[in-house]
C-alpha positions as semicolon CSV with decimal commas, in nm:
position;residue;x (nm);y (nm);z (nm)
1;M;13,285;7,860;7,139
2;S;13,142;7,707;7,453
3;A;13,209;7,732;7,824
4;V;13,161;7,490;8,110
5;C;12,937;7,562;8,412
6;P;13,157;7,571;8,726
7;S;12,873;7,428;8,941
8;C;12,742;7,133;8,742
9;G;12,996;7,094;8,461
10;V;12,747;7,119;8,175
11;A;12,877;7,269;7,851
12;V;12,714;7,608;7,796
13;V;12,717;7,810;7,474
14;A;12,900;8,140;7,508
15;G;12,678;8,433;7,582
16;Y;12,463;8,278;7,857
17;V;12,468;8,461;8,188
18;R;12,332;8,164;8,387
19;C;12,358;7,789;8,342
20;P;12,048;7,645;8,170
21;K;12,052;7,341;8,401
22;C;12,140;7,463;8,752
23;H;12,090;7,838;8,703
24;A;12,422;7,922;8,857
25;G;12,593;8,241;8,742
26;L;12,857;8,191;8,473
27;P;13,186;8,381;8,476
28;M;13,189;8,662;8,219
29;G;13,561;8,711;8,185
30;R;13,648;8,385;8,015
31;A;13,413;8,411;7,719
32;K;13,527;8,613;7,428
33;R;13,287;8,898;7,360
34;A;13,171;8,981;7,012
35;T;13,277;9,326;6,897
36;A;13,028;9,355;6,611
37;E;12,671;9,480;6,655
38;P;12,420;9,201;6,700
39;G;12,207;9,116;6,396
40;G;11,834;9,088;6,375
41;T;11,575;9,358;6,404
42;A;11,746;9,564;6,669
43;V;11,732;9,936;6,594
44;E;12,003;10,168;6,702
45;T;11,865;10,420;6,946
46;R;11,939;10,776;6,863
47;G;11,924;11,083;7,075
48;F;11,718;11,396;7,015
49;P;11,814;11,566;6,684
50;V;11,950;11,886;6,833
51;A;12,134;12,014;6,525
52;P;11,836;12,017;6,282
53;V;11,610;12,178;6,542
54;A;11,871;12,444;6,620
55;I;11,922;12,519;6,249
56;G;11,546;12,540;6,189
57;G;11,503;12,773;6,485
58;A;11,782;12,997;6,358
59;V;11,622;13,015;6,010
60;V;11,285;13,110;6,161
61;L;11,448;13,373;6,379
62;V;11,634;13,527;6,083
63;A;11,314;13,530;5,874
64;L;11,123;13,698;6,157
65;V;11,390;13,966;6,194
66;V;11,389;14,032;5,818
67;V;11,009;14,059;5,801
68;L;10,990;14,289;6,101
69;S;11,268;14,510;5,974
70;L;11,106;14,545;5,631
71;R;10,762;14,600;5,774
72;G;10,860;14,850;6,036
73;G;11,089;15,047;5,805
74;T;11,032;15,397;5,685
75;R;10,690;15,472;5,556
76;P;10,648;15,677;5,244
77;A;10,573;16,039;5,318
78;E;10,219;16,144;5,253
79;P;10,189;16,366;4,950
80;A;10,172;16,732;5,038
81;A;9,833;16,895;4,997
82;P;9,818;17,125;4,697
83;P;9,833;17,489;4,794
84;T;9,498;17,656;4,820
85;P;9,446;17,920;4,557
86;G;9,400;18,278;4,659
87;P;9,082;18,475;4,595
88;I;8,987;18,508;4,231
89;A;8,872;18,839;4,098
90;A;8,540;18,824;3,922
91;I;8,561;18,866;3,548
92;A;8,274;19,033;3,380
93;A;8,168;18,843;3,073
94;P;7,966;19,002;2,799
95;V;7,603;18,903;2,815
96;Q;7,482;18,722;2,505
97;A;7,127;18,694;2,401
98;R;6,980;18,349;2,438
99;S;6,830;18,189;2,137
100;S;6,505;18,000;2,148
101;V;6,643;17,718;1,934
102;P;6,720;17,409;2,147
103;I;7,070;17,273;2,126
104;V;7,074;16,916;2,001
105;V;7,362;16,697;2,116
106;P;7,413;16,405;1,881
107;S;7,428;16,061;2,042
108;P;7,767;15,897;2,014
109;A;7,815;15,656;1,729
110;P;7,851;15,292;1,833
111;D;8,211;15,201;1,896
112;P;8,317;14,933;1,645
113;G;8,580;14,813;1,895
114;A;8,325;14,766;2,174
115;A;8,256;14,407;2,269
116;A;7,920;14,257;2,180
117;P;7,696;14,149;2,468
118;D;7,819;13,822;2,616
119;P;7,548;13,553;2,647
120;G;7,785;13,348;2,866
121;A;7,805;13,632;3,120
122;A;7,424;13,656;3,122
123;A;7,400;13,279;3,181
124;R;7,649;13,303;3,470
125;A;7,447;13,590;3,619
126;L;7,132;13,376;3,596
127;E;7,308;13,083;3,767
128;Q;7,432;13,316;4,043
129;A;7,078;13,449;4,098
130;L;6,951;13,088;4,117
131;R;7,218;13,009;4,378
132;V;7,119;13,309;4,589
133;Q;6,753;13,198;4,587
134;R;6,859;12,835;4,650
135;L;6,687;12,720;4,334
136;W;7,005;12,560;4,194
137;G;7,033;12,512;3,823
138;R;7,265;12,526;3,522
139;A;7,212;12,757;3,225
140;E;7,324;12,640;2,883
141;I;7,333;12,868;2,578
142;I;7,209;12,705;2,256
143;G;7,210;12,967;1,983
144;P;6,969;13,245;2,085
145;R;6,805;13,019;2,345
146;V;6,887;12,950;2,712
147;D;6,816;12,604;2,845
148;L;6,783;12,623;3,223
149;R;6,823;12,276;3,375
150;S;6,688;12,272;3,730
151;G;6,485;12,057;3,963
152;S;6,302;12,374;4,072
153;C;6,137;12,466;3,740
154;S;5,788;12,423;3,887
155;D;5,871;12,636;4,193
156;K;5,678;12,968;4,203
157;A;5,995;13,161;4,292
158;M;6,150;13,051;3,961
159;Q;5,904;13,260;3,756
160;G;5,983;13,576;3,955
161;L;6,357;13,520;3,930
162;I;6,339;13,475;3,554
163;A;6,127;13,792;3,525
164;N;6,402;13,981;3,713
165;Q;6,675;13,841;3,484
166;R;6,477;13,885;3,160
167;S;6,632;14,222;3,065
168;V;6,988;14,093;3,124
169;L;6,926;13,785;2,912
170;H;6,753;13,982;2,634
171;G;7,033;14,244;2,638
172;A;7,283;13,963;2,573
173;G;7,102;13,871;2,253
174;L;6,906;13,575;2,391
175;T;6,544;13,548;2,272
176;R;6,401;13,235;2,433
177;L;6,429;13,057;2,771
178;R;6,335;12,696;2,829
179;C;6,320;12,547;3,182
180;V;6,402;12,175;3,177
181;E;6,380;11,934;3,471
182;Q;6,672;11,705;3,555
183;S;6,482;11,421;3,386
184;G;6,476;11,614;3,056
185;A;6,108;11,712;3,061
186;V;6,040;12,073;2,950
187;V;5,834;12,248;3,221
188;F;5,788;12,584;3,046
189;E;5,920;12,804;2,766
190;L;5,917;13,185;2,746
191;D;6,007;13,454;2,498
192;L;6,260;13,702;2,633
């Protein structure tokens, strides 16, 4: 549909506010307006989402009230102290003669259900000690031997640390320690 400019008489496509030739204002009443939304990339503007924010605030408020009511509720009563016993009358016991034979208490028999020493736990303890001294390394159990892979094998502090951990490693059933550099070269080996 087109309209005609009242000033210059040029045919103008509907929807223009001014004439493209003379720039005179065009009457708005004569053109039929479109009732549908315009196409293209126009995005409908929306207002602030009041309902979701109000619902979220209400949920937070209810949760806060529940937590405070549960937390501030009644505390369990402290257990009453046991009554103190009254004075005890001394009981005379018959005196027995002491013998000169020492009493021998047998050592307990090993518990068959007790767990055997864990070499993995000893290796983890060694790694933790290395971390504390900032010597960084990984311990790997290979049979009765520990391979310690570290870039600090030639460090003087490494010898002292291994001496401190020797009893733990030996108690776990490990008999030999080998310190290996990251390249794979063996720096030293020791018996535990």
